[in-house]
DODOMAR-771073 format. One line per field, with one value per atom (N, C-alpha, C, O): residue in one letter; x, z, y. Coordinates in nm, 2 decimals. Layout:
// DODOMAR-771073
aa = [a,...]
x = [X,...]
z = [Z,...]
y = [Y,...]
// end
This chain:
// DODOMAR-771073
aa = [m,m,m,m,a,a,a,a,v,v,v,v,a,a,a,a,r,r,r,r,v,v,v,v,t,t,t,t,t,t,t,t,i,i,i,i,v,v,v,v,a,a,a,a,s,s,s,s,s,s,s,s,k,k,k,k,n,n,n,n,s,s,s,s,w,w,w,w,q,q,q,q,d,d,d,d,a,a,a,a,a,a,a,a,d,d,d,d,q,q,q,q,g,g,g,g,f,f,f,f,k,k,k,k,r,r,r,r,a,a,a,a,s,s,s,s,k,k,k,k,t,t,t,t,l,l,l,l,r,r,r,r,g,g,g,g,i,i,i,i,t,t,t,t,g,g,g,g,l,l,l,l,r,r,r,r,v,v,v,v,l,l,l,l,e,e,e,e,e,e,e,e,t,t,t,t,a,a,a,a,h,h,h,h,v,v,v,v,e,e,e,e,k,k,k,k,g,g,g,g,k,k,k,k,i,i,i,i,t,t,t,t,e,e,e,e,y,y,y,y,r,r,r,r,i,i,i,i,r,r,r,r,m,m,m,m,q,q,q,q,v,v,v,v,t,t,t,t,f,f,f,f,v,v,v,v,l,l,l,l,e,e,e,e,g,g,g,g]
x = [-2.18,-2.12,-1.98,-1.92,-1.92,-1.78,-1.71,-1.77,-1.57,-1.51,-1.38,-1.32,-1.33,-1.23,-1.13,-1.15,-1.01,-0.90,-0.84,-0.83,-0.79,-0.71,-0.57,-0.54,-0.48,-0.34,-0.28,-0.33,-0.19,-0.11,0.02,0.10,0.04,0.17,0.23,0.16,0.35,0.42,0.48,0.52,0.48,0.54,0.59,0.55,0.68,0.77,0.78,0.75,0.83,0.85,0.93,0.91,1.01,1.09,1.01,1.05,0.91,0.82,0.71,0.71,0.62,0.51,0.44,0.47,0.33,0.26,0.16,0.14,0.11,0.02,0.10,0.05,0.24,0.32,0.35,0.36,0.36,0.38,0.25,0.26,0.14,0.02,0.00,-0.03,0.03,0.03,0.12,0.08,0.24,0.35,0.31,0.32,0.25,0.21,0.11,0.13,0.00,-0.12,-0.07,-0.12,0.03,0.10,0.16,0.14,0.21,0.30,0.22,0.24,0.12,0.03,-0.06,-0.11,-0.09,-0.18,-0.10,-0.17,0.04,0.11,0.10,0.12,0.05,0.04,-0.09,-0.13,-0.18,-0.30,-0.40,-0.39,-0.50,-0.61,-0.73,-0.74,-0.82,-0.94,-0.94,-1.02,-0.84,-0.85,-0.96,-1.00,-1.04,-1.15,-1.16,-1.25,-1.02,-1.01,-0.88,-0.82,-0.85,-0.73,-0.77,-0.85,-0.69,-0.72,-0.58,-0.50,-0.54,-0.41,-0.44,-0.52,-0.35,-0.36,-0.27,-0.30,-0.15,-0.05,0.04,0.07,0.08,0.17,0.28,0.26,0.40,0.54,0.62,0.60,0.73,0.84,0.97,0.98,1.07,1.21,1.28,1.26,1.34,1.38,1.55,1.61,1.62,1.76,1.80,1.76,1.88,1.93,1.81,1.83,1.71,1.59,1.50,1.40,1.53,1.45,1.38,1.44,1.27,1.19,1.25,1.24,1.32,1.38,1.31,1.33,1.21,1.13,0.98,0.96,0.89,0.75,0.72,0.75,0.65,0.61,0.46,0.41,0.39,0.26,0.25,0.32,0.16,0.11,-0.03,-0.10,-0.07,-0.20,-0.26,-0.19,-0.39,-0.44,-0.50,-0.57,-0.48,-0.54,-0.65,-0.61,-0.75,-0.86,-0.88,-0.90,-0.88,-0.90,-0.99,-0.98,-1.08,-1.17,-1.09,-1.01,-1.11,-1.05,-1.11,-1.23,-1.04,-1.08,-1.14,-1.10,-1.23,-1.26,-1.36,-1.40]
z = [0.92,0.97,0.92,0.93,0.87,0.85,0.95,0.99,0.97,1.06,0.97,0.91,0.96,0.88,0.98,1.09,0.93,1.00,0.88,0.76,0.94,0.89,0.92,1.04,0.82,0.85,0.77,0.65,0.81,0.75,0.70,0.77,0.56,0.51,0.43,0.40,0.41,0.35,0.22,0.23,0.11,-0.03,-0.10,-0.08,-0.19,-0.26,-0.40,-0.43,-0.48,-0.62,-0.67,-0.63,-0.76,-0.82,-0.94,-1.00,-0.98,-1.09,-1.06,-1.11,-0.96,-0.94,-0.81,-0.75,-0.77,-0.64,-0.69,-0.61,-0.79,-0.85,-0.85,-0.80,-0.91,-0.92,-0.78,-0.76,-0.67,-0.52,-0.47,-0.42,-0.50,-0.48,-0.52,-0.45,-0.65,-0.72,-0.66,-0.63,-0.65,-0.59,-0.43,-0.40,-0.35,-0.22,-0.23,-0.16,-0.30,-0.32,-0.37,-0.32,-0.46,-0.53,-0.42,-0.41,-0.33,-0.23,-0.11,-0.06,-0.08,0.03,-0.01,0.08,-0.13,-0.19,-0.17,-0.16,-0.17,-0.15,-0.03,-0.02,0.08,0.23,0.29,0.37,0.25,0.29,0.21,0.09,0.25,0.17,0.21,0.33,0.10,0.14,0.14,0.21,0.05,0.06,0.00,-0.10,0.08,0.01,-0.03,-0.08,0.01,-0.02,0.03,0.11,-0.02,0.04,0.03,-0.04,0.12,0.13,0.15,0.24,0.06,0.06,0.15,0.14,0.25,0.37,0.35,0.39,0.28,0.27,0.14,0.11,0.07,-0.03,0.02,0.06,0.00,0.02,-0.07,-0.15,-0.08,-0.18,-0.12,-0.04,-0.16,-0.14,-0.23,-0.35,-0.19,-0.29,-0.27,-0.16,-0.39,-0.38,-0.49,-0.61,-0.47,-0.57,-0.64,-0.76,-0.59,-0.66,-0.73,-0.79,-0.74,-0.81,-0.71,-0.61,-0.75,-0.68,-0.73,-0.84,-0.62,-0.65,-0.62,-0.67,-0.52,-0.46,-0.42,-0.34,-0.47,-0.43,-0.33,-0.35,-0.22,-0.11,-0.07,-0.07,-0.04,0.00,0.13,0.15,0.22,0.35,0.32,0.28,0.34,0.29,0.41,0.49,0.41,0.49,0.39,0.29,0.42,0.35,0.43,0.55,0.40,0.46,0.41,0.29,0.49,0.46,0.55,0.67,0.50,0.60,0.65,0.58,0.78,0.85,0.83,0.82,0.81,0.80,0.92,1.03,0.91,1.01,1.10,1.19]
y = [-1.36,-1.25,-1.25,-1.36,-1.15,-1.16,-1.05,-0.95,-1.09,-1.00,-0.97,-1.06,-0.83,-0.78,-0.72,-0.68,-0.73,-0.67,-0.56,-0.59,-0.45,-0.34,-0.35,-0.37,-0.34,-0.34,-0.22,-0.21,-0.14,-0.04,-0.08,-0.13,-0.06,-0.09,0.05,0.15,0.03,0.15,0.08,-0.04,0.14,0.09,0.21,0.33,0.19,0.29,0.23,0.12,0.34,0.32,0.43,0.54,0.40,0.52,0.57,0.67,0.52,0.57,0.67,0.78,0.63,0.71,0.66,0.55,0.74,0.70,0.59,0.50,0.59,0.49,0.37,0.27,0.36,0.23,0.19,0.07,0.27,0.25,0.14,0.03,0.23,0.14,0.01,-0.08,0.00,-0.12,-0.22,-0.33,-0.18,-0.27,-0.32,-0.44,-0.22,-0.25,-0.34,-0.45,-0.32,-0.41,-0.56,-0.65,-0.57,-0.70,-0.76,-0.88,-0.70,-0.75,-0.81,-0.92,-0.72,-0.77,-0.89,-0.96,-0.91,-1.02,-1.14,-1.24,-1.14,-1.26,-1.33,-1.45,-1.25,-1.30,-1.30,-1.38,-1.19,-1.15,-1.23,-1.21,-1.31,-1.37,-1.29,-1.24,-1.27,-1.21,-1.06,-1.00,-0.99,-0.85,-0.80,-0.84,-0.70,-0.63,-0.49,-0.43,-0.44,-0.29,-0.24,-0.31,-0.13,-0.04,0.11,0.15,0.18,0.33,0.37,0.32,0.48,0.55,0.66,0.75,0.65,0.75,0.88,0.99,0.84,0.95,0.92,0.81,1.03,1.02,1.12,1.23,1.06,1.13,1.11,1.02,1.20,1.15,1.19,1.29,1.13,1.15,1.24,1.22,1.34,1.44,1.43,1.43,1.43,1.45,1.54,1.52,1.65,1.75,1.81,1.82,1.84,1.89,1.81,1.86,1.68,1.58,1.47,1.42,1.43,1.32,1.19,1.15,1.12,1.00,0.88,0.77,0.89,0.80,0.84,0.94,0.76,0.80,0.70,0.58,0.74,0.66,0.69,0.80,0.58,0.58,0.51,0.41,0.54,0.47,0.43,0.52,0.31,0.26,0.16,0.10,0.17,0.05,-0.05,-0.01,-0.18,-0.28,-0.35,-0.37,-0.37,-0.44,-0.59,-0.61,-0.67,-0.82,-0.90,-0.88,-0.99,-1.06,-1.17,-1.23,-1.19,-1.30,-1.44,-1.45,-1.54,-1.66,-1.74,-1.72,-1.82,-1.93,-1.89,-1.96]
// end
């Protein structure tokens, strides 16, 4: 039997929502072992002077607890 935990993280990128998700996953992988999936909950953007300057996502990362 496995027990999993879900944690919510926010990531951003100046390039795209996809890049924000990739960067968030990459960073989460440095400290969370046993990641089995992620779910993007929300995509938002910061706008300045009529242009998108930053793409942001809020996502849940699921990982299996050890032990």
